[in-house]
N, C-alpha and C positions, 0 to 999 in steps of 0.2 A: 649738433646742427639739425635742422627742420627739413628731413628726409624720409623716405620710406624704407626702412632696412628687409628687405626677404631674409629669414633666418632660419636654415635647415636644422632638424632637430633628430634625433638619433631614430633608425627603423625599428629597434628593439633593445639593443644594448645603449645603456645611459653613460657609457663611457665616451660613447661618441659624439661629443660636441668639443667645438673647437674654444678655446682660449675668449678668443675674441667675440665668439657668440654668448656665451657666459656674460663677459662683461658689459656688451651692449642691451643685454636683455636687463640688467641691472643698471642702466644709466637713461633709458630711453622714458620719455612722458607716458605714452599711450604701447601696451602691448595686448595685439588680439591674435584669438587664437580660435583654432577651429573647434573643441570642446575643451572648453575650460575647466572641466574635472580633470581630464587629461593630462593637461599643460600644467595645471596645479601641481600635479605629483614631480614632472619634470623640473620645476621653478623650484620646490622644496627640496629637491635633492639638491641642487647647488646653492641653497640658501637665499634665493632670491624671493624678496618680498613686492608683489607687484600686484596691482587690481587687472586681470584680465578682462577684457571685454569680447563677447563672440563675434566670430567674424566667420560663417560658414555658408556653403551652397546654397541653403534656403533664406540667406537674408543679406547675402554681397550686394545683389542689385540695390537694394533698398539701402545700403550703408556705405557705398564706396563714396559716394559726394560727398556725407559727412567727414569720411575720413582725410579724404583729400583737401577740405576746407580746413582740417584742424592742422594738417602738414604746411597749409598756405599760411595760415595764421601765426606759426612759428615752433610750432610742437615736431618732435621726433617720436616716429610711429615703427614699430617691429611687429613684423606678421609671422605668426609660424604656425604649422599645421600638426596634425596630431603624429605624424611623422615622417620625415625627410623633407624634400624642398617643396615649400609652396609653389603654387601653380604646375607642379608635374602630378597630374592627376589629383589635383587637390586645389581648392579655392585659392586664388592668388592672381589670377591673369586679368580679372577685370580692375581690381585695384590698381596693379601695375600700371596697365592703359590709362587709364583714368588720368594717374600722377605724370606719364609721359606726355599725354596730351595736353595736360596744363603745365608743360614745362617743369614740374617738380622733380627733383632728384632722386633717384630708385637707387636703391647697392643692394645687391645681392649677396651675400657670403657664400662660398662654396662649402660643402657639407656632404650630409648624409641623403642618399637616392636609392633606393631599392634595385632599381635596374643594372647599375653600374656594376656592383661586384657579381651579378647572377649573369650578365652579358660575359665578363671577364672570364669568370671560373668555367662558362658554357666549355670552351674549347673551340667554339666558332669562333669566325674572323670578326674581329672587334673596328677594323678601320672603316667600315661604311655599315651601319646598320638602320633600321624600321622603327622607332618606338609607336606601339599603337595604344600604348595604356589599355584601359579597359573597355571590352566590347560592350556593345549596346546588349542591355539583358534581352530586351524581345525586339523590336522592330528595328531591323537594317542590322540584325546582328550577321546574318548568313550573307548576306551582301557584303558588308565591310571584309570578310574571310575571303569571299569570292574575288575581289578585287585585288587581294595580294597572292594571286595562282601563279601571276609571272614573276613575282619579286624575287631577284637575285640577292639581295641583301640578307642579313642575320634580323631577324624578327623579334620584337620583344613586345609580350603583352602581361597585364595583369590580372589577377584572377583571385576570386574568393573561393574557399574550399566548398562551398555547395554548388558550384558551378564549373570547378575545376575540370572534372571528368567530362561534362558536358561539353566544354571547349576543345578538350583533347580530342573528341569525338569528332566534332565537327572539323576541327582542322587536318585530322585524317582522312574524313571524307574529300576534302576539297584536295589537298596536297598529296596523299598517298599514304598508305599504313608505314612504308618503307622512311619516310622523311624524318631524318634524325631530330630531337628534342631535348632540351636539359630545361628541367623545372626544379627551381629552388622555392624552398619553404621557410618560415621563420628565420630569415637570414639575419645574421647577429646574437641570435636568441640561443637558448640553453640548447633546443631540438633543433638547430639550422639541420637540413640535409638539401643534397643535391641528387636529382636521378636523372640520367641521361640514359640513352638508347633511342629505337625507333619509337615512333609514336605509338605502334603498336606495343611494343614491348613496354612502354611508359604507364599508357591506358591498364594492363594488366597488373602492373605493380598497384596503383592506386585502386583498383577495382578489389584486390587483395588486402590491402591497407587502407583502410577510408581516410581522406585529405583530411590535414587538419592544418590550421593556421594561414597565414596568408601567401599566395603563390607568385611567382615571376616565371611565366615560360617563355624559354628561348628557342626559335626556330631556327634550321639552318635555313639559307636562300635557295632557291630552285637552280639544280645545276651546279651545285658546290664540288662534287665530286669532279667533274670535268673541268670547273674550273681550278681546281688544287693540280690535277695533271697536267691542264697547260702550264700552269706556273713551276712543275715540274720539268717538264721537257725545257721552258727555255732557261731553266738554271743550268741544264746538261749542256746546252749551247753555249 
């Protein structure tokens, strides 16, 4: 069928692909990849032979119209990213929006995304949360964090190993060093690890153990303890 398929790919462990995702990647006319070299490894693992076309943050503005026109002409297109679900801190939003605006069908498969396992295993409330993705590297970074000072929901951030200590320090400066945090790295991979504690404790840990891998930072919302105490009192009544 002529439509855009948004297909999640494993965040580390190649076994985390769905049967439907594998089937569709072998059936569509065009496969768009964030990095064709990375995606070629995935396709080879599943015995899929397809020519990959680049679609990344540096060329997506120039290619979305062409891709949409191909779908309009009857082609089926799959969009994948290096890891996780396209559109979640990865290219995908512009293409999906263009297709929706043109009345073209967009179908997103369920699948891997890094923040979900990090959130669930953090031990913080999962019913309401605030996903912030990557903080700005320079301009607007502290302003973005300051805007979350009164946020009561669990907060989730992505960060690279080169800036994770900086991010934890800035969060501690804004939220207080005693705010609890859960930091997961290398999710689904051999050296997966989750470090939990106060911001001060987790900063001390990564100062002693230099950060490696890709990180998900999960921070408790403001007044979480107060809200938990209120909930316990309500249960007693």
